[in-house]
Every structure is written in C-alpha cells, then in structure tokens.
C-alpha positions in Angstrom: 16.9 -23.5 -8.1 20.1 -22.0 -9.4 21.6 -22.9 -13.0 25.2 -22.4 -13.0 28.2 -23.3 -15.1 30.9 -25.4 -12.9 34.3 -26.3 -13.8 35.3 -29.5 -13.3 38.8 -31.4 -13.6 38.8 -33.7 -16.5 39.5 -36.5 -13.8 36.1 -35.4 -12.1 34.2 -35.4 -15.3 35.4 -39.0 -16.1 34.4 -40.5 -12.7 30.8 -38.5 -12.9 30.5 -40.0 -16.4 31.3 -43.1 -15.4 29.2 -43.1 -11.2 26.3 -41.3 -13.7 26.5 -44.5 -16.4 26.6 -46.6 -13.0 23.7 -45.1 -11.7 21.8 -45.2 -14.9 20.8 -41.6 -14.5 21.7 -38.4 -16.0 25.1 -36.5 -15.4 23.4 -33.9 -14.1 21.1 -35.4 -11.6 23.7 -36.8 -10.2 26.0 -33.7 -10.0 22.7 -32.3 -8.1 22.7 -35.3 -6.1 26.5 -35.1 -5.0 25.8 -31.2 -4.7 22.9 -30.8 -2.2 24.8 -33.2 0.1 28.1 -32.0 -0.1 27.3 -28.4 0.1 25.5 -28.0 3.4 28.1 -30.3 5.0 31.3 -28.4 3.7 30.2 -25.1 3.8 27.2 -24.6 6.6 30.0 -23.9 9.3 31.2 -21.2 7.5 27.6 -19.2 7.6 27.3 -20.3 11.2 28.1 -17.6 13.8 29.7 -18.7 16.9 27.7 -17.2 20.1 31.1 -15.6 21.0 30.9 -13.6 17.7 26.9 -12.3 18.3 28.1 -10.7 21.6 31.2 -9.1 20.0 30.3 -5.1 19.6 30.9 -3.6 16.2 33.9 -1.7 15.2 32.4 1.3 15.1 30.7 0.9 18.4 30.2 3.7 20.5 31.1 6.4 17.9 29.3 9.3 16.8 28.2 9.8 12.8 29.4 12.3 10.9 27.7 15.5 11.1 28.0 18.1 8.4 27.4 21.5 10.0 26.6 23.3 6.7 23.2 24.7 5.4 21.3 23.3 2.6 22.7 26.0 0.3 26.6 25.3 1.2 28.5 22.3 -0.5 30.7 19.7 0.9 32.7 20.5 -1.7 35.0 23.5 -2.7 33.8 25.4 -5.7 36.9 24.1 -7.9 36.2 20.2 -7.2 32.8 20.5 -8.9 33.7 20.2 -12.5 35.1 17.0 -12.8 36.4 17.4 -16.3 38.8 20.1 -15.6 41.1 17.6 -13.7 
C-alpha cells in the first residue's frame, strides 16, 4: 500500500466530494476505488512490452567491454587531476 499526496483540480475535488457523499463513503475510499480501477486500465499498456521489442538487440550488443591495461599501481587519471581542490 502506498500513501501519497495527489493534486486534484478544484473541479475534480468538488466532483469527488459530491460523489463520495452520494455513495455514503469517505473521499479517500472513493478515490482509492477509482484509482485502483483506472490505473491498471490506463497505464498497463505502458509497462507491457510488445513481442517485437523483446527480440530487438540492445544498442551495445556485440561490443567489447572497456579494458584498462594498467597495473594496479597505475591510475587511470593523471596525477594533476587527482586533487580536485586545485581547479
């Protein structure tokens, strides 16, 4: 369960308050009921990947990882770049 603050327009607030009074339930309960119905309906298509996207290769497919050929005693940065306060 997630507790959150949601900003509603003045018109939406008035409608929600009147509808909650009509249904004889709290505004919070009615808002939760509405959100639980609408969120899966409206947003489920955003998180479902079409079959064609799954078969697509990633942008870095087939590339080799970066290799640092220095020894553990060597740094990848020049000595003058180690002290960030000098700049």
